[in-house]
C-alpha positions, 0 to 999 in steps of 0.5 A, a space after each residue: 535744526 534748520 538754519 535761521 534766515 537772514 531776515 530773522 537774524 536781523 530781526 533778533 539782533 535789532 530787537 535785542 539791541 532795542 530791548 537793551 537800549 530801552 532797558 538802560 533808558 528805563 533804568 536811568 529814568 527810574 533811578 532819577 525819578 526814585 532819587 527825587 521821590 526819595 528827596 521829597 520824602 526826606 524833605 517831608 521827614 524833616 517836618 518842615 518846622 522852619 518856614 521858608 524865607 521866600 514869600 513865594 515858597 509853597 509849603 504844607 502846614 500839618 498839625 503836630 499831632 497828625 504829623 506821624 500819621 501823615 509821614 507814615 502814609 506819605 512813605 507808603 505812597 512813595 513806596 507804591 509810586 516807585 513800585 508802579 513806576 518800575 513796573 510800568 517802565 518795564 512794561 513800556 520797554 517790553 512793548 517798545 522792544 516788541 514793536 521795534 522787533 515787528 517793525 524791524 522784521 517787515 522793514 528788513 523783509 522789504 530790504 531783503 526782497 531783492 535777495 529773495 528774488 535773486 534766489 528765486 531766479 537762481 532756482 529756475 536756472 536750467 541748462 537750457 534756459 540760461 539766456 532767460 535767467 539773466 538778472 536785470 540791473 539792481 538799484 542796490 549797489 552791492 546786489 547790482 555787482 552781484 547781478 553783473 557777476 551772475 550774468 557773466 557766469 551764466 554766459 560762460 555756462 551757456 557757452 560751455 553747454 553749447 560746446 558740449 552739445 555741439 561736441 555730442 552731436 558731432 561725435 554722434 554724426 561721425 560715429 554713425 558712418 563707421 558703425 553703418 559700414 561695420 554693420 554692412 560687413 557683419 550682415 554679410 557674414 551673418 547672411 551665410 556668404 562665408 560658409 567656411 567659418 569655424 565655430 570660434 569665428 561665428 561666435 566672434 562675429 555674433 559678439 561683435 554684431 551685438 556690441 555694434 548694435 548696442 553702440 549704434 543704439 547709444 549713438 542714436 540716443 545721444 544724437 536724439 538728446 543733442 537735437 531735442 531743442 530743435 524739435 517743434 513742441 506745438 502739436 496737439 496730442 491725443 494722449 489716449 491714442 498715443 498710449 494705445 499706439 505705444 502699447 500696440 507697438 510693444 505688445 510683441 515684447 510683452 508677450 515674449 516676457 509674459 507681461 500684461 499691458 493695460 491702458 487707462 487713459 482719459 480723453 485728454 490732450 496736451 501740447 508738445 512734440 508728438 515724436 518726443 512724447 511717443 518716445 517718452 512713453 515708449 521708453 518708460 513702458 519698454 523699461 517696465 516690461 523688461 524689468 518686470 516678472 513673468 506674469 507681471 503687469 504694466 499699467 499706463 494711466 493718463 488723467 487731468 489733475 487740477 491744471 496739470 496732465 498726469 501720465 503714469 507708468 506702473 509696473 510690478 517688477 523688483 522696484 528701485 531702492 529709495 536711495 537710487 530713485 533720483 539717480 536713475 535719470 543719470 546717463 549710463 546709470 544702472 540699478 542692476 548692471 548685470 541684468 541691464 547688460 543682459 537685456 541689451 540696455 545702453 543706460 540712456 533710456 531714462 536720461 532721454 525721458 528726463 530731457 524730454 520732460 524737461 524741454 516740455 517744462 514738466 516734472 517726473 517722479 519715481 515712487 514705489 507701487 503699492 502692488 509692488 514695483 515702481 511708478 514713474 509719474 510725469 506731470 505736464 502743466 497745460 
């Protein structure tokens, strides 16, 4: 069961408190009223034979032969009055408790508004917008201290992320030079400059070349991910033309895998980085081709949906299990490790896609394709 919010907790507690206080007050007033009504009844039952000594005392003179009827009627009236008094008191108490609860709900809601705003601000925090997520000084003393602590935490996180990004960029830069030198030497072997090499040497050189190429791709992707923030994102991009370019570039791979490529894009534009959006579409379509069946199909669609531009890539492959759909964007995560390695992937393609979507303030979701396979859907707010 979903936990009750703090506002409803306060409302219920204070409403119960008001109801108990109203009930106790009602019972006290009721008992006091009943006491005096019963006293009046007892006074009348005493028949009042003796006249008051005080000349100013008011009394009722009732003939002797009408006294029994009067006493009976008076007793019935007293009982009815007590019953009505009790019922009305309980109704008034319930109404007061309800009104108190409603007032408490709105008053507590107003009092807790800074906490809701604080929660909404936390929901917007991302690794790249820590500086924009700082909270201003709050008038509530307790929340102000919380805001100060929160801002200090954001500062520490921002520094940590910056160190991490800088380390990744530096490591990627440093690795590129030795990898390039290794590739030059490997190319010299592969070009036939060493014809006396035996079969084992040739096999070893081939394996090292493949792994060096894989490592070079990984370093390039890491470098691209570390430099995403420095790329301008203010270009006007024709989505249909970009998709056609990606499909043309990947047509040889699609023919090799016997996969059909289809574009279905409306004449729409988005504002962003042409290089990054191209890489986004390229990675999604390349993955859809690699992990598809021979004779399968990859469909790229782009259309406007309300205030958003929707870009989707659908394939007819094996699909992704539901429990793994959110994890596919994690760096180096693989759904099928053996097949991914056989296809030469480094496990960073979808991680880069996720980062590109994020820096463009978009969102990406993974869902099953009704025709079999997977659909990656990217939403850009334009």
